[in-house]
Structures are given as structure tokens and as C-alpha cells.
C-alpha positions in Angstrom: -5.3 -19.4 10.6 -4.2 -20.7 7.1 -4.7 -18.4 4.1 -5.2 -19.7 0.7 -4.3 -18.0 -2.6 -7.5 -17.0 -4.5 -7.9 -19.0 -7.7 -7.7 -16.0 -9.9 -4.2 -15.2 -8.6 -3.1 -18.8 -9.3 -4.4 -18.7 -12.9 -2.7 -15.4 -13.4 0.6 -16.9 -12.2 0.2 -19.8 -14.6 -0.4 -17.4 -17.5 2.6 -15.4 -16.7 4.8 -18.5 -16.5 3.5 -19.7 -19.9 4.2 -16.3 -21.5 7.7 -16.3 -20.1 8.3 -19.8 -21.5 7.8 -18.4 -25.0 10.2 -15.6 -24.2 12.8 -18.1 -22.9 12.4 -20.2 -26.1 12.9 -17.1 -28.3 16.0 -16.0 -26.3 17.4 -19.6 -26.6 16.9 -19.6 -30.3 18.5 -16.2 -30.7 21.4 -17.4 -28.6 21.8 -20.5 -30.7 21.7 -18.6 -33.9 24.2 -16.0 -32.7 26.4 -18.9 -31.5 26.8 -20.0 -35.0 30.6 -19.9 -34.9 33.0 -20.1 -37.7 35.8 -22.4 -38.8 38.8 -21.0 -40.5 40.3 -22.6 -43.5 44.0 -22.3 -43.7 45.8 -21.3 -46.8 49.5 -21.2 -47.7 49.5 -18.2 -50.0 49.2 -14.5 -49.1 45.4 -14.3 -49.6 43.5 -13.9 -46.3 41.8 -17.0 -44.9 38.2 -17.4 -45.7 35.9 -17.8 -42.7 33.1 -20.2 -43.2 29.8 -20.1 -41.4 29.0 -23.1 -39.1 26.1 -24.3 -41.1 25.6 -27.3 -38.8 24.5 -24.8 -36.1 22.2 -23.1 -38.6 20.6 -26.4 -39.5 20.1 -27.3 -35.8 18.5 -23.9 -35.2 16.0 -24.3 -38.1 15.2 -27.8 -36.8 14.5 -26.5 -33.3 12.3 -23.7 -34.7 10.2 -26.2 -36.6 9.8 -28.4 -33.6 9.0 -25.4 -31.3 6.6 -23.7 -33.7 5.0 -26.5 -35.7 5.6 -29.5 -33.3 7.1 -31.5 -36.2 10.4 -33.4 -36.3 12.5 -32.4 -39.3 15.7 -33.2 -41.0 17.5 -30.1 -42.2 20.3 -30.0 -44.7 22.4 -26.9 -45.4 25.4 -26.4 -47.7 28.7 -27.4 -46.1 30.8 -24.4 -46.9 29.3 -20.9 -46.9 31.5 -17.8 -46.6 30.7 -15.9 -43.4 30.2 -12.5 -45.1 27.4 -10.0 -44.4 24.7 -10.2 -47.0 25.4 -13.7 -48.2 22.3 -15.8 -48.7 22.0 -19.6 -49.1 19.3 -22.2 -48.9 18.7 -25.0 -46.4 16.1 -27.7 -47.0 13.9 -29.1 -44.2 12.1 -32.4 -44.7 9.1 -33.2 -42.5 6.5 -35.9 -42.5 3.0 -34.9 -43.5 0.4 -34.8 -40.7 -2.4 -36.4 -42.8 -2.5 -39.6 -44.8 -0.6 -40.7 -46.9 2.0 -38.9 -44.6 4.2 -37.9 -47.5 7.5 -36.3 -47.0 7.3 -32.5 -47.3 10.4 -30.5 -48.3 10.5 -26.8 -47.3 13.3 -24.5 -48.4 14.6 -21.9 -46.0 16.4 -18.9 -47.2 19.2 -18.0 -44.8 20.9 -14.6 -44.8 24.2 -13.8 -43.1 23.7 -10.6 -41.1 27.3 -9.9 -40.0 30.8 -11.3 -40.1 30.3 -12.8 -36.6 28.0 -15.5 -37.9 24.6 -14.1 -36.9 22.0 -15.2 -39.4 18.3 -14.9 -40.1 16.1 -17.4 -41.9 12.6 -17.8 -43.3 10.7 -20.6 -44.9 9.6 -20.2 -48.5 
């Protein structure tokens, strides 16, 4: 005798998988943001070297967030050199294409805040 899974159980499994996909995406974004490493600039004098935030990773994370949440492709530009110091804020600009005619380019500023000296950041669109 062959038993089949009731349809309600299948639907429930699909809902669980969909919910876990959102969790996986959120964890991946958090990992990407926390992976924003640093580059050290070397100096020849006695002052300590300034650690700069890897803003290319921040731009990529913002780009991925826009794609995941809004289903829009974006070009994101961040400043090249930002000190990796807790409390520092800076702005990145995301450019997307409008979804309705005339499909104009839309620029959205994102305020990025450095949360710690390890390179963890948070960001929010204005």
C-alpha cells in the first residue's frame, strides 16, 4: 500500500521553506555587512595608521538589499575613504530606473553608520 502526503501538509512545507528563504537572505545580508573588512593605510611617521572601511562591500550590500527587497537593479556609489570608527556616518547614493514611463533615473541617498571598529555598519534610505 502506498501512502500519499495530505495536500495541507505539502502546502505547510512550502510555506515553511519560503519563510526560511527570507531568513537565509537576512542572514546572508548580515554576514556580508559584517564582512566589510578594512584596509590599512601605511604611514611613515609615529601616528597610528588609519583603518578605512571597505566601502565597496557596503555598496554591494546596499545593491543586494535593493534587489532583494524592491526587485530593482541599482548602481551604488559610496565614498572611497571612510575611517572605520564607531559612530562615523557617511552617505552612499543608489541609482535605479523608474518602473513607470518615462523610466527616469531615480537617485536615493543611503545614510550609513559605522557601528564598531570591526567594520559592522547599518544603513537606511532617506
